[in-house]
N, C-alpha and C positions, 0 to 999 in steps of 0.2 A: 614298460619297466616300472613306471610309477604305479600303475594298476596292480602290478604283482606285489610291490612293496606294501601297498595299502591292504591288499588281501591278506598278506602274511601278518601285518600288524593287527588286523581284525581277528584273525585266527588265534593269535597269541593272546589277545585281550579277552577273547571268549573263553579260552582255556584257563586263563588266570582267574576269571570270574567264576568258573565252575569250581575251581580249587578253593577260591575264597569262600563260596557258599558252603562247600563241604566242611571247611574248618569251622565257620560259624555255627553250623548245625551240631558239631561236636561240643562247642562251648555251650550252646543253648541246652543241649541234652544233659550235660553235666550239671548245670545250674538247676535244671528241673529236678534231678535226683536228689538234690539237697532241700527241696521243697520251695524254690523260688518260682514266683510268677511273673510273666513278662509284662512290662509297662512301657509306655510311650509318652513323651512330652512334646510341646510344640517346638518347632525349629525356630520361631521368633518369640523373643522374650522382652519384657520391658526393661529399658536401659536402667531405670531407677532401682530395680530389684537387685542389680549388681552394684551400682554406683553409690548407693547409700548404705552399703554393708561394708564392714571393716574386714580386712584380711581375707578377701575372697579372690577377686580376678582383677588384674591391672586393667584399668578402663582403656588404656592405650593398645591393649591387645585385642580389644573387641572389635568386631566388624559391625558397624552401625548403619542403619537405614532410617529413613523418615517415611511414615505411612501417610496415607491421604489426608488424615486429620491433622498432621503436623507433629504427632508423637514420635519420640525417638525409640526405636526398637534395636535390639541386637540379635544377630545369628547366635544361636545357643553356643556360648563359650564353655560351658560346664554343665554336667548332668546332676551331679549330687545336689547343687543349690536349688534348682527348681523341684526336684523330688522331695527335698526337706521342706520347702515351703508347701508343696501339696500335702504332705503328711501333717503339717501343723494345721491346715484347713480341714483335713479329712475328719478327724474326730479326736479331740484333744484327751479324751478320757479312755480310749480303748486301744491306744498304740502299745501293742505288746507282741513281741516275736513276729513282726510283719517283715516279710522277705519278699523282695522284688529283684528282678534282673531286666537288663536292657541291651540292646544293640542299636546304637544311634551315633550319628555324626555330630562332632563338635567343630566350631569354627573360630579360628583366631588368626590374626596377622602373624606372619612367621618370617623366619629368616628367608633370604633370596632363594635357597635351594630346598626349602621345605614346603610342604602342602599346606594351604590354609584350612583344609577340610580333612579331618582325621575320624576314622571309625573307631569308637570305643565299645567294648562288650564288657560289662561288669554287674556287680550285684550291690544291693544295699540292705542292710539288716537294721531294722529299727526296733527299739523298745527294750534292750537288755544290754547291760555294760559288763557282763561277768567275763572272766578270763576263759571260760569254757566256750563262750561265744566267739571271743577273739581267735582262740585256737581253731574252732571249727572253720571260720572264715579263711584264715590262712591255709588250712588244710585243703579247703575247696580250691584255692588258687593253685596249690600244688598238684592236686588231683587232676585239674584241668590241663596243666602242662604235661602230665602223664598222658592224658587222653590224646593230646597233639603229637605224641611220639618222642617228646624231649626227655632225655636222660642226664645230660650235663648242664646243670643249673644250679643256682643258689638263690635262696631266699634270705635277704638281709632284713633284719628285724631291729627297729629302734624305738625310742619313746620320746615324743614331742615334749612331754612333761619334764624329763630329765634336764634338758638344756634350759627350759623356762624356770625350773626350780633353782638350778644352779645360778643363772643369771640374776634371779630375784634377790639374791644375797649381796648384789652390788647396787650402786647408785648411778649406773650407766644411763646415759640418754638413749633414746630410740635409734638415733643415728649411730651411735657407738655400738649398740647391740646389733644392728644391721650390718655394720662393717665386720664385726666378728663372725656373725653368720656366714657371710660371703667368703670370708677366709677359710672357714671349716668346710663349706661346700666345695670350694676349689682346691682344698687341701694345700693352700698356700702358707706353709709352715713358717717360712722365713719372715714374710711380711706380718703375719699374725703375731710372731713372738715380738717383733719390734713394736708392733701397735700396742700390744699388751702392756709393754714396758713403760709406755707413755700414759697409761691410765692408772688412776689410784684405786688399786684393788689389793686386798690382803694377799700376801705371797702364796699361801696354801691354796686359796681359791684360783689365783692366777695360774698356779701349776695344773690344777684340774682342768681349767678351760683349755690351756695350751696343749694338753694331751688327749683332748676329745677326738681329734682325727686318728689316733692310735688305738682307740677303743673299738677295735674290730677284730673279730675271730670267733673261736669256739665260746659259747655262752659262759662256761664255767671259768675259762681264763679271763674273760673280759670282766666278769664280776669280781673275781679275786683282785684284779688290777685296780678297779675302782675303789674297792675298799681300803686301799692304801692311802687314799686322799683325805680321810677324816671328814666325810660329808655329813651334813646336818640331817636331822630326821626327815625333813620334807623331802630331800633329794632321795634318801633311802627308801621312803615310802613309794616314790615314783618307780624306782628300780625294782622293788618288790612286785609291782604289778606286771613288769616285764618277766620276772622269774616265774611268776605264777602262770602267765601265758605259756612260757616255754615248758613248764612242767605238764600242762594239759596237752600240749603238743606231743610230748613224749608217748602219750597213749595212742598216737597215730603211727608211731614208729617212723618218724620223719626227721629224727635228729641229724642224720647225715646231709640233709638238704638245707640246713639252717645255719646261719651265723649271726651274731649280734653285731650291729654297727651303730653305736651311740653317736657317731658323727653324721647321721642321717637326718638332714634337716630339709623338709619339703618346702617347695615354693608356696604351697597352700597353707596359709597361716591358720585356717580353721581346724586343722588336726589338733587334737587335745591330749591323746595318749599314745597307744601303740600305733606305730607307722611301719610300713614294711615295703619293699620292692623286690622284683624277681629279675634276675639276670640270666641269660642264656650264653653259654660259651660261644665266642667269636662275635658277639653282638655287644657293642659298646653302650647301648642305652637300656634302661629297664623296660621289659615288655609288659610288666604289670606293676601297678603302684596302688597303695591303698592305706587305710588307717582308720582310727577311731575319731569321730568329730562330734562328741557329746554336746558341745556348746553351740553349734551351728544353729539349731532350731531356736535357741533363745533370741537370735536376731530377727526371728519371724514371730515371737511372742509366746512360744511354747517350749519347754525343755524336753527334748526327746534324745535319749541316748542312741547312738548309731554308729555303725562301722560298715565300710565297703571297700571295694577295689575296682579297677578298671583295667582290662587289657588294651593295649594299642594293637587293634587288629592288623593294621598295615605293617607294623614292625613285626608282629608275630608271624605273618605270612612271609616276610622277608627272612626271618630267622628259620622258618620251615624250609625255605628254598635253599639257604645256606647249608642246612644240615640234610638236604635231599630227602625230606619227609612228605613232600607233596606227590601223590600218586598221579599217573597219567589219567586224565578224565576218561571214564568209560563212555562208549556210545550211549546216548540217552534214548535212542530209538530202538525199540524191541522189534518192531515189524514194519516193513515197507509193503503195502498191499496194492497190487495193480488189478485193473478189471477192464473188460471190454464192454461195448454198449449193452450187449444182451445179459450180461452178468452183473450189471452195476447195482441193481437192487440188493441182490443177495450179498455181493462184496461189501457194500456200505453197511448193511445190517450186521455182517460179521465183525466189521471194524468197530462198530458201535458196542456190540457185546463184549469184545475183547478190551476195549477201554474201560467198560464197567468192572472188568476183572483185574484192572490195574496195569495192563500192558500199555506201553506207549506206541501209538499206531499212526502212521501217515498213509494216505491212500491217493492214488492217482489213476487217470485213464491210462490204458495200457501202452499207448503210443508214447507216453512220457518216460517209459522205461529205457527208451533208446538214448535219452539225453540226461537222464537223472544221475546225479552223483551222490545220492543219499547212501550212508553207511548204516546198515541196520543188521540186527542179529539174524533175523529171518526176512526172506523175500518171498512173498506169497503172490500167486498169479491165478486170477480167476478168468478163464477163457470159456467160450461156449462148449468147447470140446473136452477140456480137461482142467482139473484144479491141481496146482503143484505148490509145494512148500520147499524152499531151499534154505539149508543151514549148514555151515562148515563144508561148503563144496559137495554136499550131498542133496539130492532132489528126491522128494517123496510126492507121491500122488494121494489125494484124499477125495472122498466122495461128497462129504457134507461137513457142516460146521462141527458136529460131534467128533468126527474123525480128525478134524484140525486141532481141536481141543486136546485129543489124545496125543498127537504128535507134539504139541507144545509142552504137555505135561511130562511125557516121557523124556524129552530133552532136558527139562528142568530137574528131574529126579536123577538123571544120569550126569549132570553137571555139564 
């Protein structure tokens, strides 16, 4: 019984892995159609690269190790940061419209029911900070969701600069600002209202901050509501960037997929402007998150405008499962070929040529056919007296390799 359970578990895991690879192939293909090239970074990074930078990753979340020389390393907790460092070292004078994508694992300490290792598939666009680029990146994220078969989703777009410009009009401490951010993220309106009353803030500004969690919905409605708060020019300038991105997105005919969420505050403090996340119906967490981080390169000595996003591949697969979008994996074996001692040379040569033509082929001595449980589209038998090819419960005889190719081609053309 234990063996049967293990066999079932392995079969289920193999099937899930095939589905995972198929989904990742769709992501990679879509990224390439937008001109992105794949890149890879080391799984091990120096601890100081994260610990000495502000607003990046909580060091307590990092998985740390010590190498043979005594240096503290971390398993890669974030992908954007090492890519940005690499870009600053690459060539400071020629970073313009550089596009890269990745499929890599990130490692962080997690809650008891969460995996420490998560796969991310994302893109990074370096060297341009125009609203047209922001719109194209968001359109790519939506295009990718389409490719995966999703239709019931929303992309929430916010602006990190909006809250920063709003809060800059106050004299609040870092702790007080952090508390307000936490209330906004959790939409804890009751506690936020009481907390704001304890702070010395001008009443119109206090009203604007209190209403941030309600600034969600159709873009025009959100902007109209914001304009009632008498915001200063700096806040209006940040909002105009958001409007410009949305205007460019309308050229992609994606208005139905987009809402504004000015209460969107990401845990990654390095975001500077546009931020966004994508939700799929029935899934409680965002499957994709991203934004603009123009100032991150400054911490590595070079100013490089940049924007990117990352899909949580594990969550995306879960969503595809919930929505019944994962197809049953097809047999990856095209041909199972058997031979006897006298026909081994001809049979093995045929298998070699078929593989060169792109067929997946496995071959065995004839006696193996009595115990083999291999599922293949074709079963081909080379014996001393006759050559046969079986497909869809039909058996055909052939004289040589040319005849065999004809059978295979006819089946392919007839479906």
